[in-house]
N, C-alpha and C positions, 0 to 999 in steps of 0.2 A: 284379729283378724284384719281389721281396717289397716293396721300399722303394717302388716304383711304385704297387703295390697299396694298401699303407698309406696312402700320400698320396692316392690317389683315395677311399678310404674315410673319410679324415680330412676331405677337401673335401666329400663328401657330407654328413657329419655337421654341417659348418659351415652349409651351405645350408640343411639341416632347421632348425637353430637360429634362423637368421635369420628364416625363414618363420613359425615359432612365435612368436618375439618380435614380429614385426610383426602377426600375427592377434591376439595378446593384447593389443597396443597398440590396435588398432581396437576390440576389444570394449570395454576399459576407456573409451575415449573416447566411446563411443556409449551406455554404461550410465548409468541415471539418477543423479543426485547423491543423493537421498534417496527410497528406496523403503520404504513402510510395511509392517510385518509385519501380520499378521492382527490388527487392532486389537480389543481387548476393551473398551475404554471406551465407554461408552454415549454417544450423541449427544444434545445439548440441542436442536440445530435440524439438520434435513436438508433438502437442497434437490437437485432434478434441474436440472443445469447443463450448458451448452455451454462447453467450455474452448477458448479462442483459442490456437492453435499460432502459430508464426511463420509457418507456411505451411499453411493450412487450420484445421480446428478438429475436436473431437471430443465426444462426449457421456460424462457420468458423474454422479456423486453427489458433493456436498460436504458435509461433516459439521463441524458446530461442537461440539466436546467441552468438558470442563470445563478442559482444559489446553493445547488447540491446535485447529488446523484440518486436516482431512484431505480430500484428494481421492482418489475411486476410479473409474477407467475403466470403462465399461460393456462393453466388448469387450476380447479378447485384445490387440489391437493398441494400443488406448488405454490399457491396463494399463501401458504403458511410461512413461506420464506420471504414474502414482500417485505421491503425495507426502503426507508427514505432516511438519507444522511445529509444535513446541511454541512457546508464546507467546514465549520468548525467541529463537526462531529468526527472528522476524518483525521487520522493520525498520519498516514503515509498512502501514497498512490504508487503504483507500479504499472507502466504502460509499455506494451509491445504492439506491433501491427495487428494482431489478432487476439490479444488478451488484455484484461484489465483486472488489476488486483487492488482491492479497497481494504486497507487495514484501519480499523475504528477502535475507539475507546469502549470496550465491552469485554466481560468475561468470556473466554472461550468455552464452549460447551463440548465435553467429550462424551458420547454416547456410551452408556453402560448396557442398557437394553434397548434394541432397535425398536421402532415403531412397528404396530400391526403384527408382532410376535403373538404366539397363542396366549390368550388371557391378558394380554398387554397391549393396549390400543395406543395410548400416548408415549409409551417409552420412557426411559430414564436417562438423565445425563447429569454429569458432574460439571460444575463450573470451575475454571482454573484461569489463573493469570488475569490480565487487566487489558488484554487487546485481543482482537479477533480479525482472522482474515476471510474475505469473501472473494472468491475467484470466479471470473467469467471468460468464456471463450466465446468469441464473436463467430457466428455461423453465417451471417450476413454482413458485407460491408467491411471496413477496417478502420483502425484509428488513424486519424489524418493529422498532418503537421497543423492544420488550422485548429482542431480539437485541442491538441497538446498546447498550442499557444493560449488558448482560451483559459485552461487549467493553470498554466504557469503564471499568467497575468494576475489571477484573483487568489490562488491558492498558496499560502504562505508556508505550510509545512513541507517536508521533503518530497520530493517527485523524483522517481527513477523512470527514465524513458529511453527506449532505443529507437523511437520515432523522433526525428529531429525538426523541431519547428522551423517554419520559413519565416525567420525574424532578421532578415538582412539589415532592414532600417533600425530595429530595436537592438541589435547585437552590438553596436558601435564599431569601433576601428578594430581590425585585427592586429593585435600587438605582436604576435609571433606565431610561428608554425614548426613543429618538429615531427619528422617521420618516425613511427614508433611501431612496436609489436605489443600488443595487449595479452598479457600471460593468463591463461586460465588453468585449472586443475588438469584439463585434458585439452590440449591444443591451444588455440588462440587466435589472433586475427591482426593482420597488418592494416595500417592505416595512418592517419595524421591527427596530432594533438594540437588543436587550434585554440589559442588563447585570446579571446575577445575582452573588449572593455568590461562587459556586464555578464559573462558566462564562459564556460569552457566546453569545448566539442571534441569528442573522439570520433572523427569520421572514418569509420572502418570500411575496408574494401569488401568485406563479406556482408551479406544481407543478415540484418538483425543484430549485429554486433556493435552498433554505433551507440554513443551515449551522450547525453547532455546534462550539464550541471549548471546551476545558478550558483553564485559565489557563496549565499547564505547556506546552501546545501553542502558545502564542503567543509569538513571538520578539521582537516589538517593536509599539509603536503610535506614532502621530504625526499631528498636525495638519498638513494640507497647505495649509492656509488657513482662513479663517472658516467655509466652507461644504463642506470637504473633509477626509475622515478616512481613515487607512490602519490596516489590521490586517495584520501580517506574521506568518506562521506557520512551522512547521517541515515543512509539508507538502511532499513531494518534487515537483520539476517540471523535466523535460528536463535532468537533470544538475544542477539547481541546488538547493541545500539550502534550500528554502523557496519559500512562495508567498505573494504579497501580494493583499489584497482593498481595493479603493478604494470608498469610499462618498461619494456627494453628500449632505451633511446638509440635510434640508428645514427644519431650524432648527439655529442654532449651539449647539455643545456648550459649556455653562457651564464656566468654570474649576474649579468645584466638582465638577462631574461627571467632568471629565478627571482631576482629583486623586484620585478614588475609584477610577477605573480604572487609573491609574498605580500607585497604592498596592497593588492587587490582583496587578498583573503582576510589578512590580519588587520591592517590599518583601516579598512572598511568599517569594521566594527569597533575600532579603537581598541583593540586587544592589547592587553598589558604583557603579552608573551615576548620573550627575547628572540631574536632571530636565531635559528638553529645553527649549531656549530657546524653543521654539514654544509652551510652554504659558503663554500670556498671558490675562489676564483679558479676557473679551469684553464 
């Protein structure tokens, strides 16, 4: 009789252990990857933002500090999405006048069962890949050239920005300029391709179409013909490590201009690449 009682008690303990382990596992799976402590670092720039979730969105505050970027949810429920990223935690940044996209080194979570569904409070998600996007829409204020300059100065990973920093003193000499048309899948924009000592700017006539690239953010360049030119960057795009920009040249790029740009991109990093065969005199 004692043996039966002991066996029943032992079985009950095993059941309790399994339930506890399962509950702990669910809690760990639902926990945020990075939750900031009460930050004491002063913010250089602060924005009221809407944070895009995989399902729905929430409101909060985005803070640009001297060493990173922090998001704070404005409600107890949105606080689940609080994050603090140091500069080294960020893989890529994408900036426009009213939007900011942060890509970090983190497994993407794909929700299988949403939170607060019947009998499921925390929900279930599947982790995939090795990077994750966080997208924020500014509901007050806008991304300024000064803020972009601050990030470009300290951030070494690729930055895609349509807000051109006011860096006349840091740009160096304007080496050459060509009128161009930037091709897109639907439409495009006219403007000027300006090559400076330290970066390249596409100054678009249309609002929000301009681009700014530091030379380390450019992967490759190439003449695609007498009146077509490509700039391949390290900007991320749909699982591809890079994005290309195609420009119709409204006048041909001279061999001297191409040589100047080639030198800035490849010899800057002492690249062993041979000069492309497409670089012929016009």
